[in-house]
Steps between C-alpha positions, in 0.01 A plus 500: 500500500301177458328641192835581336629146548178358350531720192863395455399131524220535243732685260758217514231237429364698206850531346569127536154394368549663160761245378287219643189613313701533174629141540148369566371680191769347271432156651122537433562600137729202453248255647215633283715475188595136569185358662211639290593319173555183703151523651335556164693218334408248768132582504387769740141383482578161653660661803299801601135409492481315830705766671271771373195309609647465847594867511148614419316247714372757749367735231344215307301391803328836496402475132139536396281193463515568126852355500423131527747212494435472127640849440826467693804421296658157534872433479629517144643171384757435228325413176598317186401647168320270258646543154208331323164420652367155406134453593473131414502255790757221486240253616432210257285191491623158391212350306679169448417391856125531450314169518240519223313192616444597865175669600607618844458864596877549506537362146215719369672814623827381349326451164349848520838645593670326209245638252513848653882514485504376140245764398686766698831416337356548150330824598815642659701414191247699293531794735880492484503466123269798456203320343277546801634855540381604155150360563490650848605843379218511246245416766640743758569795272176664603446418865208737543209276413188678380184329629133536422291681762221244470452127438188316378467123483200278433427188702590267210833677451570468873445121480752479214754672726440253782311757707778761508513839333789745493502850647811617310629768738314395812265727688506847653286678756162546335527203262192279497408156361140396424402134477160384377436137579273231641583246775437142403270259680649323800658161443630219716862539610644152544821619661573287811563819697159652423234302686231612738457393860312187388796406279305583182647673200402867496353716224720783387475803275789745512727700275825691537599840362869590542731786415831334421859607435717383213644154534854518635677166452384153399339313785405814694142616500431864412438728800135575574437864589135421562320168545117542495316172563116493541378165634127485435444178697747592771794295622577366845266767642212361288392856425558712189829688533738715304873455567768752400875452528842549343780264411859628478796281409274195523396580858137582585423788731229528765160477336211744535173307525175687435222276638208741499569711806603860458850593615521637851477874548853516643649291219725682258348610171639501147464836324214564740322172411439216743676174422182290508137598444199333662283267295363247749149529650485761769274490807215753517408603857283798404172302535589345838532641848812423696311269734346305208839469332659362817210261559519365143872454544447320831247248359710444192272655242673569169610856432300709262727587209482721197725473198636842410730366230579138411837345418620684186536190283238244403524185290389568142443872562686758292715749697711806422813515714724809509850494645651843564859579608517769768780673686479266800363182343260327266122545507248247367139588412230266366198635315588852612531421871825492698583149624856500628825698514845353542806703602819495295744255651872550547712376210255598225451804283214577260721493191602142580143377445550410136259208478131437578392140560141369519451132565256263667124456486426808292395582143653833403317715245771763461774695681566871460792682667541878472709793633809283472855646503653544156858436611675288761700722738715216635620342178840367596638842588853475646678791663835474318692701756846403622369564851325161494789299357650223712814590698831335414556162662719490813857369485433193714214307659174678579305469821162437339394428143131557418356320197169652385278275290325692220321439171609638165222756463512624860674822395302721738554270800879495447510877462314543827753278683792701352346826619434375854672241713783441251607855589577384854844607624612136539426427134642828371826433691511141365487340845182338364445421132159453337421360154180412310470146362285479187432220253424554131152610399285344229475838321823585320456874528487470877835317499655770282391769744612284791850472360517877453381552855762257630776670300414846635434429868741208545281331761326223305607137468322321215451129563495345147177302499146573383309631802241274659345538845552131586875548436539784747727275703769531227530874565557421867783264412644768268494749791706266717742422216560872440522572872772246575690500171495868397433686826663269757226616736483401868122497484261474207142628498219422257204732455244609237476825302186595697680459834618808688814418697638684802861416429645615835234307698565182300874532563443538873271195504754289313786599731313377806625154402874449562698498174631148566146356489292413198180705490162509327309821573144599408132451578515124541205264462497185711287186445334624182328239284460499121158569347377195309203674337423834337711748307809453719471121499820298533481144376666207679730464197621853561520471880447160658543611862200618705689792645741766376833562673530830690531774240513881493245692295627587155471884503812531717746265668877475562747211517866486595757444226574137595138403433512685167822317405333169580198582279717603200721193543202260515348669193818457298520135606136452381399398853290802590128424526294765320144572601257747340459695827835667537468592869414136587798391287720727709369343820575156359857594408569654841362187667740286293791724601384487862542122502880543483548835670267675751305795364360775720146584386415863577127569480359853492150617408650831389580337166143557384348253256185705432512876492663716760495590867697772679848400620534254211827350374349421161155587365348302215250583223604865495415695185754746350302789646502343846876442482564868427271595788668258743845620406402863551358419844816311592713795394291776653377339822790267572281198570325236287138572421263342250317677220170320473372753252206454268 
């Protein structure tokens, strides 16, 4: 009986549910017909991304370590299409305010800037008119340069070239250079910094052999892939020594000093060769018993020594030096015997060694280089793929604008940045915008190629002055002008084209300061004093104070938009003090701003000035190959790691 009533009840529900289901179906069709076009017209992408991210939060947390923060999609922002890309910066320089009679450091930079902008204006007009384009096209028609596999130069010809000879396409593994020469007799060095312990002038005899890269811009020394410096009379050690080193972007590395003792057994080798060979007198114990040796040592008797091999260079004695390029480094032999080996340093490649310099107390008989490459594999090759083009600009202010200082002929460096950290999700979604800032090059064909590169990739801003290292500060001002006037950025960052930037880490560091406060973020130097002597000397006319203001190292720092607005405004009013060291200039400007409104200085050692260390925010002096390696590690392992490769 109960079962019959239940069946009757279920039958009545089933009959009534049919009309209900039909009504629900018609209502669903109606809603889909009306709502779907509305959603697409109003921009589905701006609504759904956050919801989807929230929906898949649990699954995402289980993702493999291969899915780093750099790989996750960021919210898609509305973008504005650019109808016509204009690479030329709007920054100008008013030469009428330059005081031609003043000899102060500020006036000297103003004079240089006036001349550079005038020369740049003429050159840009030639490029726009097509005159420079015609000449540039003729020179760049055949980009594959054919080079000789050997070079011979006599000593007299070397003197005519100021001690420098060209290696057209650089070196390759197996290339070797032979130098036949004779060290000169020692002479008195009357430098005030080279006196002995008795305050007497010392006798010196030394020469320098260097492998150098092509000169980049005026005022910047060529990079030194190898610096080989025998000092026959010694230096501060007062013993004969050979010093080896590198210099990249005008910064010397850690030197290797061979002072006559063989490298330790546990020290790393270079292609199986020790870094330093032994040439000092060695002690011979074979003729003495242990007790006799200890007794002689106790009473102070001099050690019995035998000379296995003397210092490889002698005044007035002819030598034959051979420099060979190996897989792991350079090897130097003198008169057929190995003397020293020096590992390849980060930031250099063999094909970049396009010059050999020999200077100092030496008379060269001849130079012979052989087994040289016959073509240059890195001759301004750009990957013209739309994949590397800059994204469209956002429709509104950006969180962070990154201005990257570069030189006209740094094609390879810019391409490496495009392939690596400029592919970060924040840049690809236009939350962060990055642009290269480049001045005009002295070689017209370089400018022609630069304009083509800018037109294709859309990420270059050309500052219209003739490039000069002492005017680097003008590119910094141009970055701030573009950041506040074109980008309306909340924060503006300056870095170099050999700086690897962890964009997400920089954003997190910047946001630690409340948005209402003015901020200056970077690796900040406090209480630094100017050098008054040497290569980096700063005269009192250039900088009268005995101390610099606090300033962040130039390879990477960030300021808030109000500070950037102040800098641009002061520049346009001709009140901005320009100094040849752009990072010190930045510190000076921030200090001036700080006098009217408090600035929060955020110091972090993770903005590395020299090289790289794990967990970096920025890493400096990174070669294109290192950047690719660092980006791959960041993508695959999900954490920042350096690539201190050879």
